[in-house]
HTML snippet that shows the backbone in 3Dmol.js (N, CA, C, O; Angstrom):
<script src="https://3Dmol.org/build/3Dmol-min.js"></script>
<div id="view" style="width:600px;height:400px;position:relative"></div>
<script>
const pdb = `
ATOM      1  N   MET A   1       0.849  -1.170   0.000  1.00  0.00           N
ATOM      2  CA  MET A   1       0.000   0.000   0.000  1.00  0.00           C
ATOM      3  C   MET A   1       0.894   1.232   0.000  1.00  0.00           C
ATOM      4  O   MET A   1       1.838   1.298   0.788  1.00  0.00           O
ATOM      5  N   ASP A   2       0.622   2.221  -0.869  1.00  0.00           N
ATOM      6  CA  ASP A   2       1.432   3.428  -0.870  1.00  0.00           C
ATOM      7  C   ASP A   2       0.927   4.390   0.204  1.00  0.00           C
ATOM      8  O   ASP A   2      -0.188   4.253   0.708  1.00  0.00           O
ATOM      9  N   ALA A   3       1.782   5.378   0.548  1.00  0.00           N
ATOM     10  CA  ALA A   3       1.455   6.307   1.636  1.00  0.00           C
ATOM     11  C   ALA A   3       0.183   7.101   1.346  1.00  0.00           C
ATOM     12  O   ALA A   3      -0.514   7.498   2.280  1.00  0.00           O
ATOM     13  N   GLY A   4      -0.132   7.340   0.074  1.00  0.00           N
ATOM     14  CA  GLY A   4      -1.328   8.089  -0.284  1.00  0.00           C
ATOM     15  C   GLY A   4      -2.608   7.363   0.072  1.00  0.00           C
ATOM     16  O   GLY A   4      -3.647   7.998   0.257  1.00  0.00           O
ATOM     17  N   ASN A   5      -2.554   6.046   0.171  1.00  0.00           N
ATOM     18  CA  ASN A   5      -3.734   5.249   0.521  1.00  0.00           C
ATOM     19  C   ASN A   5      -3.665   4.710   1.948  1.00  0.00           C
ATOM     20  O   ASN A   5      -4.467   3.860   2.337  1.00  0.00           O
ATOM     21  N   GLU A   6      -2.723   5.198   2.706  1.00  0.00           N
ATOM     22  CA  GLU A   6      -2.534   4.747   4.074  1.00  0.00           C
ATOM     23  C   GLU A   6      -3.726   5.193   4.946  1.00  0.00           C
ATOM     24  O   GLU A   6      -4.111   6.362   4.905  1.00  0.00           O
ATOM     25  N   PRO A   7      -4.294   4.296   5.711  1.00  0.00           N
ATOM     26  CA  PRO A   7      -5.385   4.708   6.607  1.00  0.00           C
ATOM     27  C   PRO A   7      -4.910   5.789   7.581  1.00  0.00           C
ATOM     28  O   PRO A   7      -3.756   5.790   8.009  1.00  0.00           O
ATOM     29  N   ARG A   8      -5.809   6.699   7.921  1.00  0.00           N
ATOM     30  CA  ARG A   8      -5.464   7.826   8.785  1.00  0.00           C
ATOM     31  C   ARG A   8      -4.841   7.370  10.107  1.00  0.00           C
ATOM     32  O   ARG A   8      -3.832   7.930  10.536  1.00  0.00           O
ATOM     33  N   ALA A   9      -5.423   6.372  10.748  1.00  0.00           N
ATOM     34  CA  ALA A   9      -4.900   5.897  12.036  1.00  0.00           C
ATOM     35  C   ALA A   9      -3.475   5.372  11.902  1.00  0.00           C
ATOM     36  O   ALA A   9      -2.646   5.588  12.786  1.00  0.00           O
ATOM     37  N   VAL A  10      -3.193   4.694  10.816  1.00  0.00           N
ATOM     38  CA  VAL A  10      -1.848   4.161  10.583  1.00  0.00           C
ATOM     39  C   VAL A  10      -0.874   5.320  10.331  1.00  0.00           C
ATOM     40  O   VAL A  10       0.250   5.316  10.833  1.00  0.00           O
ATOM     41  N   ARG A  11      -1.312   6.297   9.557  1.00  0.00           N
ATOM     42  CA  ARG A  11      -0.461   7.460   9.275  1.00  0.00           C
ATOM     43  C   ARG A  11      -0.112   8.194  10.568  1.00  0.00           C
ATOM     44  O   ARG A  11       1.046   8.551  10.784  1.00  0.00           O
ATOM     45  N   ILE A  12      -1.087   8.419  11.414  1.00  0.00           N
ATOM     46  CA  ILE A  12      -0.847   9.113  12.679  1.00  0.00           C
ATOM     47  C   ILE A  12       0.104   8.313  13.562  1.00  0.00           C
ATOM     48  O   ILE A  12       1.017   8.876  14.166  1.00  0.00           O
ATOM     49  N   LYS A  13      -0.106   7.018  13.636  1.00  0.00           N
ATOM     50  CA  LYS A  13       0.786   6.167  14.434  1.00  0.00           C
ATOM     51  C   LYS A  13       2.216   6.232  13.905  1.00  0.00           C
ATOM     52  O   LYS A  13       3.166   6.323  14.682  1.00  0.00           O
ATOM     53  N   ARG A  14       2.367   6.184  12.583  1.00  0.00           N
ATOM     54  CA  ARG A  14       3.700   6.252  11.963  1.00  0.00           C
ATOM     55  C   ARG A  14       4.365   7.595  12.245  1.00  0.00           C
ATOM     56  O   ARG A  14       5.546   7.644  12.588  1.00  0.00           O
ATOM     57  N   LEU A  15       3.610   8.684  12.101  1.00  0.00           N
ATOM     58  CA  LEU A  15       4.168  10.012  12.348  1.00  0.00           C
ATOM     59  C   LEU A  15       4.556  10.195  13.815  1.00  0.00           C
ATOM     60  O   LEU A  15       5.598  10.781  14.110  1.00  0.00           O
ATOM     61  N   ARG A  16       3.739   9.706  14.722  1.00  0.00           N
ATOM     62  CA  ARG A  16       4.084   9.809  16.148  1.00  0.00           C
ATOM     63  C   ARG A  16       5.347   9.027  16.454  1.00  0.00           C
ATOM     64  O   ARG A  16       6.202   9.499  17.204  1.00  0.00           O
ATOM     65  N   MET A  17       5.473   7.843  15.886  1.00  0.00           N
ATOM     66  CA  MET A  17       6.676   7.038  16.107  1.00  0.00           C
ATOM     67  C   MET A  17       7.913   7.777  15.591  1.00  0.00           C
ATOM     68  O   MET A  17       8.937   7.837  16.272  1.00  0.00           O
ATOM     69  N   ARG A  18       7.809   8.331  14.400  1.00  0.00           N
ATOM     70  CA  ARG A  18       8.937   9.089  13.837  1.00  0.00           C
ATOM     71  C   ARG A  18       9.248  10.327  14.662  1.00  0.00           C
ATOM     72  O   ARG A  18      10.414  10.688  14.821  1.00  0.00           O
ATOM     73  N   ALA A  19       8.226  10.977  15.185  1.00  0.00           N
ATOM     74  CA  ALA A  19       8.431  12.191  15.976  1.00  0.00           C
ATOM     75  C   ALA A  19       9.181  11.892  17.274  1.00  0.00           C
ATOM     76  O   ALA A  19       9.973  12.712  17.738  1.00  0.00           O
ATOM     77  N   TRP A  20       8.934  10.727  17.853  1.00  0.00           N
ATOM     78  CA  TRP A  20       9.578  10.371  19.120  1.00  0.00           C
ATOM     79  C   TRP A  20      10.927   9.686  18.944  1.00  0.00           C
ATOM     80  O   TRP A  20      11.617   9.431  19.932  1.00  0.00           O
ATOM     81  N   HIS A  21      11.316   9.385  17.718  1.00  0.00           N
ATOM     82  CA  HIS A  21      12.584   8.680  17.465  1.00  0.00           C
ATOM     83  C   HIS A  21      13.398   9.427  16.420  1.00  0.00           C
ATOM     84  O   HIS A  21      13.735   8.874  15.373  1.00  0.00           O
ATOM     85  N   ARG A  22      13.710  10.678  16.704  1.00  0.00           N
ATOM     86  CA  ARG A  22      14.404  11.552  15.763  1.00  0.00           C
ATOM     87  C   ARG A  22      15.905  11.345  15.768  1.00  0.00           C
ATOM     88  O   ARG A  22      16.536  11.408  14.713  1.00  0.00           O
ATOM     89  N   GLY A  23      16.491  11.099  16.928  1.00  0.00           N
ATOM     90  CA  GLY A  23      17.941  10.997  17.020  1.00  0.00           C
ATOM     91  C   GLY A  23      18.527  12.057  17.935  1.00  0.00           C
ATOM     92  O   GLY A  23      19.559  11.825  18.564  1.00  0.00           O
ATOM     93  N   ILE A  24      17.889  13.209  18.021  1.00  0.00           N
ATOM     94  CA  ILE A  24      18.287  14.253  18.960  1.00  0.00           C
ATOM     95  C   ILE A  24      17.165  14.362  19.989  1.00  0.00           C
ATOM     96  O   ILE A  24      16.015  14.632  19.644  1.00  0.00           O
ATOM     97  N   LYS A  25      17.513  14.148  21.251  1.00  0.00           N
ATOM     98  CA  LYS A  25      16.498  14.083  22.306  1.00  0.00           C
ATOM     99  C   LYS A  25      15.629  15.333  22.357  1.00  0.00           C
ATOM    100  O   LYS A  25      14.423  15.237  22.583  1.00  0.00           O
ATOM    101  N   GLU A  26      16.227  16.507  22.151  1.00  0.00           N
ATOM    102  CA  GLU A  26      15.450  17.748  22.173  1.00  0.00           C
ATOM    103  C   GLU A  26      14.340  17.732  21.121  1.00  0.00           C
ATOM    104  O   GLU A  26      13.219  18.165  21.389  1.00  0.00           O
ATOM    105  N   MET A  27      14.650  17.239  19.942  1.00  0.00           N
ATOM    106  CA  MET A  27      13.637  17.190  18.885  1.00  0.00           C
ATOM    107  C   MET A  27      12.622  16.089  19.148  1.00  0.00           C
ATOM    108  O   MET A  27      11.461  16.217  18.761  1.00  0.00           O
ATOM    109  N   ASP A  28      13.043  15.007  19.804  1.00  0.00           N
ATOM    110  CA  ASP A  28      12.073  13.984  20.240  1.00  0.00           C
ATOM    111  C   ASP A  28      11.034  14.629  21.136  1.00  0.00           C
ATOM    112  O   ASP A  28       9.834  14.428  20.952  1.00  0.00           O
ATOM    113  N   LEU A  29      11.496  15.403  22.106  1.00  0.00           N
ATOM    114  CA  LEU A  29      10.592  16.033  23.069  1.00  0.00           C
ATOM    115  C   LEU A  29       9.700  17.084  22.416  1.00  0.00           C
ATOM    116  O   LEU A  29       8.505  17.154  22.703  1.00  0.00           O
ATOM    117  N   ILE A  30      10.278  17.896  21.545  1.00  0.00           N
ATOM    118  CA  ILE A  30       9.517  18.965  20.896  1.00  0.00           C
ATOM    119  C   ILE A  30       8.493  18.379  19.921  1.00  0.00           C
ATOM    120  O   ILE A  30       7.297  18.647  20.035  1.00  0.00           O
ATOM    121  N   LEU A  31       8.970  17.577  18.962  1.00  0.00           N
ATOM    122  CA  LEU A  31       8.064  17.050  17.936  1.00  0.00           C
ATOM    123  C   LEU A  31       7.172  15.933  18.473  1.00  0.00           C
ATOM    124  O   LEU A  31       5.993  15.854  18.129  1.00  0.00           O
ATOM    125  N   GLY A  32       7.740  15.074  19.314  1.00  0.00           N
ATOM    126  CA  GLY A  32       6.929  14.006  19.889  1.00  0.00           C
ATOM    127  C   GLY A  32       5.824  14.556  20.780  1.00  0.00           C
ATOM    128  O   GLY A  32       4.683  14.096  20.736  1.00  0.00           O
ATOM    129  N   GLY A  33       6.179  15.539  21.582  1.00  0.00           N
ATOM    130  CA  GLY A  33       5.172  16.166  22.433  1.00  0.00           C
ATOM    131  C   GLY A  33       4.081  16.842  21.624  1.00  0.00           C
ATOM    132  O   GLY A  33       2.897  16.729  21.941  1.00  0.00           O
ATOM    133  N   TRP A  34       4.489  17.547  20.577  1.00  0.00           N
ATOM    134  CA  TRP A  34       3.506  18.215  19.714  1.00  0.00           C
ATOM    135  C   TRP A  34       2.610  17.161  19.048  1.00  0.00           C
ATOM    136  O   TRP A  34       1.392  17.323  18.974  1.00  0.00           O
ATOM    137  N   ALA A  35       3.224  16.098  18.575  1.00  0.00           N
ATOM    138  CA  ALA A  35       2.457  15.023  17.929  1.00  0.00           C
ATOM    139  C   ALA A  35       1.430  14.434  18.892  1.00  0.00           C
ATOM    140  O   ALA A  35       0.276  14.227  18.518  1.00  0.00           O
ATOM    141  N   ASP A  36       1.843  14.166  20.125  1.00  0.00           N
ATOM    142  CA  ASP A  36       0.920  13.600  21.110  1.00  0.00           C
ATOM    143  C   ASP A  36      -0.270  14.521  21.353  1.00  0.00           C
ATOM    144  O   ASP A  36      -1.399  14.057  21.512  1.00  0.00           O
ATOM    145  N   ARG A  37      -0.016  15.820  21.381  1.00  0.00           N
ATOM    146  CA  ARG A  37      -1.082  16.780  21.675  1.00  0.00           C
ATOM    147  C   ARG A  37      -1.992  17.067  20.493  1.00  0.00           C
ATOM    148  O   ARG A  37      -3.150  17.433  20.698  1.00  0.00           O
ATOM    149  N   HIS A  38      -1.505  16.911  19.240  1.00  0.00           N
ATOM    150  CA  HIS A  38      -2.268  17.453  18.115  1.00  0.00           C
ATOM    151  C   HIS A  38      -2.593  16.518  16.954  1.00  0.00           C
ATOM    152  O   HIS A  38      -3.566  16.757  16.238  1.00  0.00           O
ATOM    153  N   LEU A  39      -1.814  15.471  16.748  1.00  0.00           N
ATOM    154  CA  LEU A  39      -2.024  14.681  15.525  1.00  0.00           C
ATOM    155  C   LEU A  39      -3.390  14.021  15.445  1.00  0.00           C
ATOM    156  O   LEU A  39      -3.961  13.927  14.358  1.00  0.00           O
ATOM    157  N   ALA A  40      -3.920  13.569  16.553  1.00  0.00           N
ATOM    158  CA  ALA A  40      -5.209  12.870  16.517  1.00  0.00           C
ATOM    159  C   ALA A  40      -6.341  13.750  15.998  1.00  0.00           C
ATOM    160  O   ALA A  40      -7.293  13.246  15.403  1.00  0.00           O
ATOM    161  N   THR A  41      -6.247  15.045  16.214  1.00  0.00           N
ATOM    162  CA  THR A  41      -7.304  15.960  15.781  1.00  0.00           C
ATOM    163  C   THR A  41      -6.887  16.825  14.593  1.00  0.00           C
ATOM    164  O   THR A  41      -7.656  17.678  14.150  1.00  0.00           O
ATOM    165  N   ALA A  42      -5.688  16.614  14.080  1.00  0.00           N
ATOM    166  CA  ALA A  42      -5.180  17.425  12.969  1.00  0.00           C
ATOM    167  C   ALA A  42      -5.912  17.108  11.669  1.00  0.00           C
ATOM    168  O   ALA A  42      -6.305  15.968  11.421  1.00  0.00           O
ATOM    169  N   ASP A  43      -6.088  18.141  10.844  1.00  0.00           N
ATOM    170  CA  ASP A  43      -6.659  17.914   9.517  1.00  0.00           C
ATOM    171  C   ASP A  43      -5.561  17.392   8.584  1.00  0.00           C
ATOM    172  O   ASP A  43      -4.387  17.350   8.954  1.00  0.00           O
ATOM    173  N   ASP A  44      -5.956  16.998   7.375  1.00  0.00           N
ATOM    174  CA  ASP A  44      -4.997  16.414   6.433  1.00  0.00           C
ATOM    175  C   ASP A  44      -3.886  17.378   6.063  1.00  0.00           C
ATOM    176  O   ASP A  44      -2.742  16.956   5.896  1.00  0.00           O
ATOM    177  N   ALA A  45      -4.191  18.665   5.930  1.00  0.00           N
ATOM    178  CA  ALA A  45      -3.162  19.649   5.588  1.00  0.00           C
ATOM    179  C   ALA A  45      -2.114  19.746   6.695  1.00  0.00           C
ATOM    180  O   ALA A  45      -0.924  19.888   6.415  1.00  0.00           O
ATOM    181  N   THR A  46      -2.551  19.669   7.940  1.00  0.00           N
ATOM    182  CA  THR A  46      -1.613  19.712   9.057  1.00  0.00           C
ATOM    183  C   THR A  46      -0.768  18.456   9.096  1.00  0.00           C
ATOM    184  O   THR A  46       0.434  18.527   9.355  1.00  0.00           O
ATOM    185  N   LEU A  47      -1.371  17.314   8.845  1.00  0.00           N
ATOM    186  CA  LEU A  47      -0.592  16.068   8.769  1.00  0.00           C
ATOM    187  C   LEU A  47       0.439  16.150   7.652  1.00  0.00           C
ATOM    188  O   LEU A  47       1.579  15.718   7.824  1.00  0.00           O
ATOM    189  N   ASP A  48       0.048  16.699   6.514  1.00  0.00           N
ATOM    190  CA  ASP A  48       0.994  16.864   5.398  1.00  0.00           C
ATOM    191  C   ASP A  48       2.159  17.755   5.796  1.00  0.00           C
ATOM    192  O   ASP A  48       3.314  17.440   5.508  1.00  0.00           O
ATOM    193  N   MET A  49       1.859  18.876   6.462  1.00  0.00           N
ATOM    194  CA  MET A  49       2.914  19.795   6.874  1.00  0.00           C
ATOM    195  C   MET A  49       3.811  19.163   7.921  1.00  0.00           C
ATOM    196  O   MET A  49       5.028  19.339   7.879  1.00  0.00           O
ATOM    197  N   PHE A  50       3.233  18.434   8.854  1.00  0.00           N
ATOM    198  CA  PHE A  50       4.034  17.749   9.866  1.00  0.00           C
ATOM    199  C   PHE A  50       4.979  16.758   9.194  1.00  0.00           C
ATOM    200  O   PHE A  50       6.144  16.640   9.575  1.00  0.00           O
ATOM    201  N   GLU A  51       4.475  16.060   8.209  1.00  0.00           N
ATOM    202  CA  GLU A  51       5.312  15.102   7.489  1.00  0.00           C
ATOM    203  C   GLU A  51       6.441  15.812   6.743  1.00  0.00           C
ATOM    204  O   GLU A  51       7.560  15.303   6.681  1.00  0.00           O
ATOM    205  N   THR A  52       6.155  16.972   6.183  1.00  0.00           N
ATOM    206  CA  THR A  52       7.186  17.771   5.511  1.00  0.00           C
ATOM    207  C   THR A  52       8.264  18.190   6.501  1.00  0.00           C
ATOM    208  O   THR A  52       9.456  18.094   6.212  1.00  0.00           O
ATOM    209  N   VAL A  53       7.838  18.653   7.662  1.00  0.00           N
ATOM    210  CA  VAL A  53       8.777  19.070   8.708  1.00  0.00           C
ATOM    211  C   VAL A  53       9.619  17.882   9.163  1.00  0.00           C
ATOM    212  O   VAL A  53      10.819  18.022   9.401  1.00  0.00           O
ATOM    213  N   MET A  54       8.994  16.721   9.284  1.00  0.00           N
ATOM    214  CA  MET A  54       9.712  15.530   9.738  1.00  0.00           C
ATOM    215  C   MET A  54      10.836  15.119   8.783  1.00  0.00           C
ATOM    216  O   MET A  54      11.756  14.407   9.187  1.00  0.00           O
ATOM    217  N   ALA A  55      10.772  15.554   7.535  1.00  0.00           N
ATOM    218  CA  ALA A  55      11.810  15.220   6.557  1.00  0.00           C
ATOM    219  C   ALA A  55      13.057  16.095   6.714  1.00  0.00           C
ATOM    220  O   ALA A  55      14.086  15.819   6.097  1.00  0.00           O
ATOM    221  N   GLU A  56      12.972  17.134   7.525  1.00  0.00           N
ATOM    222  CA  GLU A  56      14.105  18.038   7.720  1.00  0.00           C
ATOM    223  C   GLU A  56      15.076  17.468   8.746  1.00  0.00           C
ATOM    224  O   GLU A  56      14.711  16.635   9.576  1.00  0.00           O
ATOM    225  N   ALA A  57      16.323  17.936   8.672  1.00  0.00           N
ATOM    226  CA  ALA A  57      17.365  17.495   9.610  1.00  0.00           C
ATOM    227  C   ALA A  57      17.102  18.064  11.006  1.00  0.00           C
ATOM    228  O   ALA A  57      16.668  19.207  11.147  1.00  0.00           O
ATOM    229  N   ASP A  58      17.366  17.264  12.021  1.00  0.00           N
ATOM    230  CA  ASP A  58      17.147  17.690  13.402  1.00  0.00           C
ATOM    231  C   ASP A  58      17.894  18.971  13.754  1.00  0.00           C
ATOM    232  O   ASP A  58      17.345  19.847  14.422  1.00  0.00           O
ATOM    233  N   GLN A  59      19.137  19.083  13.310  1.00  0.00           N
ATOM    234  CA  GLN A  59      19.929  20.263  13.636  1.00  0.00           C
ATOM    235  C   GLN A  59      19.264  21.525  13.101  1.00  0.00           C
ATOM    236  O   GLN A  59      19.217  22.546  13.788  1.00  0.00           O
ATOM    237  N   ASP A  60      18.753  21.457  11.882  1.00  0.00           N
ATOM    238  CA  ASP A  60      18.067  22.606  11.297  1.00  0.00           C
ATOM    239  C   ASP A  60      16.769  22.889  12.041  1.00  0.00           C
ATOM    240  O   ASP A  60      16.483  24.034  12.389  1.00  0.00           O
ATOM    241  N   LEU A  61      15.984  21.843  12.283  1.00  0.00           N
ATOM    242  CA  LEU A  61      14.712  22.015  12.982  1.00  0.00           C
ATOM    243  C   LEU A  61      14.907  22.666  14.354  1.00  0.00           C
ATOM    244  O   LEU A  61      14.154  23.563  14.732  1.00  0.00           O
ATOM    245  N   TYR A  62      15.902  22.216  15.081  1.00  0.00           N
ATOM    246  CA  TYR A  62      16.120  22.778  16.409  1.00  0.00           C
ATOM    247  C   TYR A  62      16.456  24.264  16.322  1.00  0.00           C
ATOM    248  O   TYR A  62      15.947  25.063  17.108  1.00  0.00           O
ATOM    249  N   GLN A  63      17.299  24.629  15.384  1.00  0.00           N
ATOM    250  CA  GLN A  63      17.640  26.046  15.218  1.00  0.00           C
ATOM    251  C   GLN A  63      16.418  26.866  14.840  1.00  0.00           C
ATOM    252  O   GLN A  63      16.254  27.988  15.320  1.00  0.00           O
ATOM    253  N   TRP A  64      15.565  26.327  13.994  1.00  0.00           N
ATOM    254  CA  TRP A  64      14.366  27.056  13.566  1.00  0.00           C
ATOM    255  C   TRP A  64      13.364  27.192  14.710  1.00  0.00           C
ATOM    256  O   TRP A  64      12.830  28.276  14.943  1.00  0.00           O
ATOM    257  N   VAL A  65      13.110  26.103  15.418  1.00  0.00           N
ATOM    258  CA  VAL A  65      12.128  26.131  16.500  1.00  0.00           C
ATOM    259  C   VAL A  65      12.613  26.999  17.657  1.00  0.00           C
ATOM    260  O   VAL A  65      11.816  27.686  18.296  1.00  0.00           O
ATOM    261  N   SER A  66      13.905  26.971  17.926  1.00  0.00           N
ATOM    262  CA  SER A  66      14.448  27.737  19.052  1.00  0.00           C
ATOM    263  C   SER A  66      14.709  29.199  18.697  1.00  0.00           C
ATOM    264  O   SER A  66      15.052  29.998  19.568  1.00  0.00           O
ATOM    265  N   GLY A  67      14.549  29.548  17.424  1.00  0.00           N
ATOM    266  CA  GLY A  67      14.764  30.932  17.005  1.00  0.00           C
ATOM    267  C   GLY A  67      16.212  31.285  16.737  1.00  0.00           C
ATOM    268  O   GLY A  67      16.537  32.458  16.557  1.00  0.00           O
ATOM    269  N   GLN A  68      17.077  30.305  16.705  1.00  0.00           N
ATOM    270  CA  GLN A  68      18.495  30.555  16.434  1.00  0.00           C
ATOM    271  C   GLN A  68      18.758  30.856  14.961  1.00  0.00           C
ATOM    272  O   GLN A  68      19.769  31.467  14.616  1.00  0.00           O
ATOM    273  N   ALA A  69      17.845  30.423  14.100  1.00  0.00           N
ATOM    274  CA  ALA A  69      17.960  30.668  12.654  1.00  0.00           C
ATOM    275  C   ALA A  69      16.550  30.777  12.089  1.00  0.00           C
ATOM    276  O   ALA A  69      15.624  30.150  12.604  1.00  0.00           O
ATOM    277  N   PRO A  70      16.380  31.574  11.026  1.00  0.00           N
ATOM    278  CA  PRO A  70      15.050  31.683  10.423  1.00  0.00           C
ATOM    279  C   PRO A  70      14.678  30.397   9.680  1.00  0.00           C
ATOM    280  O   PRO A  70      15.511  29.786   9.011  1.00  0.00           O
ATOM    281  N   ALA A  71      13.430  30.009   9.811  1.00  0.00           N
ATOM    282  CA  ALA A  71      12.926  28.810   9.125  1.00  0.00           C
ATOM    283  C   ALA A  71      12.614  29.142   7.678  1.00  0.00           C
ATOM    284  O   ALA A  71      12.291  30.290   7.370  1.00  0.00           O
ATOM    285  N   PRO A  72      12.702  28.166   6.779  1.00  0.00           N
ATOM    286  CA  PRO A  72      12.295  28.390   5.387  1.00  0.00           C
ATOM    287  C   PRO A  72      10.826  28.818   5.329  1.00  0.00           C
ATOM    288  O   PRO A  72      10.006  28.390   6.140  1.00  0.00           O
ATOM    289  N   VAL A  73      10.521  29.656   4.368  1.00  0.00           N
ATOM    290  CA  VAL A  73       9.186  30.240   4.237  1.00  0.00           C
ATOM    291  C   VAL A  73       8.091  29.178   4.221  1.00  0.00           C
ATOM    292  O   VAL A  73       7.037  29.381   4.825  1.00  0.00           O
ATOM    293  N   GLU A  74       8.310  28.063   3.551  1.00  0.00           N
ATOM    294  CA  GLU A  74       7.256  27.056   3.399  1.00  0.00           C
ATOM    295  C   GLU A  74       6.889  26.347   4.704  1.00  0.00           C
ATOM    296  O   GLU A  74       5.788  25.811   4.822  1.00  0.00           O
ATOM    297  N   VAL A  75       7.793  26.337   5.681  1.00  0.00           N
ATOM    298  CA  VAL A  75       7.487  25.676   6.958  1.00  0.00           C
ATOM    299  C   VAL A  75       7.451  26.649   8.134  1.00  0.00           C
ATOM    300  O   VAL A  75       7.117  26.247   9.249  1.00  0.00           O
ATOM    301  N   ALA A  76       7.781  27.896   7.912  1.00  0.00           N
ATOM    302  CA  ALA A  76       7.875  28.877   9.001  1.00  0.00           C
ATOM    303  C   ALA A  76       6.582  29.027   9.806  1.00  0.00           C
ATOM    304  O   ALA A  76       6.649  29.016  11.035  1.00  0.00           O
ATOM    305  N   PRO A  77       5.406  29.166   9.178  1.00  0.00           N
ATOM    306  CA  PRO A  77       4.187  29.320   9.998  1.00  0.00           C
ATOM    307  C   PRO A  77       3.919  28.108  10.897  1.00  0.00           C
ATOM    308  O   PRO A  77       3.532  28.261  12.055  1.00  0.00           O
ATOM    309  N   PHE A  78       4.126  26.918  10.362  1.00  0.00           N
ATOM    310  CA  PHE A  78       3.904  25.716  11.160  1.00  0.00           C
ATOM    311  C   PHE A  78       4.909  25.634  12.306  1.00  0.00           C
ATOM    312  O   PHE A  78       4.537  25.314  13.435  1.00  0.00           O
ATOM    313  N   LEU A  79       6.176  25.920  12.022  1.00  0.00           N
ATOM    314  CA  LEU A  79       7.183  25.859  13.078  1.00  0.00           C
ATOM    315  C   LEU A  79       6.966  26.939  14.129  1.00  0.00           C
ATOM    316  O   LEU A  79       7.302  26.739  15.297  1.00  0.00           O
ATOM    317  N   ALA A  80       6.414  28.071  13.735  1.00  0.00           N
ATOM    318  CA  ALA A  80       6.073  29.104  14.715  1.00  0.00           C
ATOM    319  C   ALA A  80       5.009  28.579  15.675  1.00  0.00           C
ATOM    320  O   ALA A  80       5.049  28.862  16.873  1.00  0.00           O
ATOM    321  N   LEU A  81       4.062  27.816  15.144  1.00  0.00           N
ATOM    322  CA  LEU A  81       3.030  27.192  15.983  1.00  0.00           C
ATOM    323  C   LEU A  81       3.661  26.196  16.953  1.00  0.00           C
ATOM    324  O   LEU A  81       3.346  26.196  18.143  1.00  0.00           O
ATOM    325  N   VAL A  82       4.541  25.360  16.446  1.00  0.00           N
ATOM    326  CA  VAL A  82       5.232  24.393  17.307  1.00  0.00           C
ATOM    327  C   VAL A  82       6.039  25.145  18.363  1.00  0.00           C
ATOM    328  O   VAL A  82       5.980  24.806  19.545  1.00  0.00           O
ATOM    329  N   ALA A  83       6.785  26.155  17.948  1.00  0.00           N
ATOM    330  CA  ALA A  83       7.631  26.914  18.877  1.00  0.00           C
ATOM    331  C   ALA A  83       6.815  27.622  19.945  1.00  0.00           C
ATOM    332  O   ALA A  83       7.297  27.819  21.061  1.00  0.00           O
ATOM    333  N   SER A  84       5.591  28.006  19.623  1.00  0.00           N
ATOM    334  CA  SER A  84       4.758  28.709  20.606  1.00  0.00           C
ATOM    335  C   SER A  84       4.415  27.820  21.797  1.00  0.00           C
ATOM    336  O   SER A  84       4.050  28.320  22.861  1.00  0.00           O
ATOM    337  N   GLU A  85       4.529  26.510  21.625  1.00  0.00           N
ATOM    338  CA  GLU A  85       4.260  25.558  22.708  1.00  0.00           C
ATOM    339  C   GLU A  85       5.525  25.079  23.387  1.00  0.00           C
ATOM    340  O   GLU A  85       5.471  24.419  24.425  1.00  0.00           O
ATOM    341  N   PHE A  86       6.656  25.410  22.808  1.00  0.00           N
ATOM    342  CA  PHE A  86       7.947  24.943  23.314  1.00  0.00           C
ATOM    343  C   PHE A  86       8.455  25.933  24.355  1.00  0.00           C
ATOM    344  O   PHE A  86       8.693  27.102  24.050  1.00  0.00           O
ATOM    345  N   LYS A  87       8.616  25.460  25.571  1.00  0.00           N
ATOM    346  CA  LYS A  87       9.069  26.312  26.658  1.00  0.00           C
ATOM    347  C   LYS A  87      10.371  25.741  27.227  1.00  0.00           C
ATOM    348  O   LYS A  87      10.330  24.840  28.065  1.00  0.00           O
ATOM    349  N   PRO A  88      11.526  26.251  26.783  1.00  0.00           N
ATOM    350  CA  PRO A  88      12.784  25.723  27.329  1.00  0.00           C
ATOM    351  C   PRO A  88      12.903  26.042  28.812  1.00  0.00           C
ATOM    352  O   PRO A  88      12.398  27.062  29.280  1.00  0.00           O
ATOM    353  N   ARG A  89      13.561  25.181  29.529  1.00  0.00           N
ATOM    354  CA  ARG A  89      13.737  25.388  30.976  1.00  0.00           C
ATOM    355  C   ARG A  89      15.128  25.840  31.264  1.00  0.00           C
ATOM    356  O   ARG A  89      15.475  26.068  32.423  1.00  0.00           O
TER     357      ARG A  89
END
`;
const viewer = $3Dmol.createViewer("view");
viewer.addModel(pdb, "pdb");
viewer.setStyle({}, {cartoon: {color: "spectrum"}});
viewer.zoomTo();
viewer.render();
</script>
């Protein structure tokens, strides 16, 4: 079965697994936490954007979410949403 025909529940489970197993613990916490809070109720466009973000390198994502570097225009609004929930200690 190709990803385009993947059942929604399977897609969400796959995305959550990927979000929690990034390789950099900070991104596991940021993306995994966001996934836990939002993927179940996300619309298809949000799932698509999350999947796009998941294809980016952890080092870049962390810099974008933490504000250390500007995010690319195509993902900036979504990452701003993620960053708005990220509270470093």
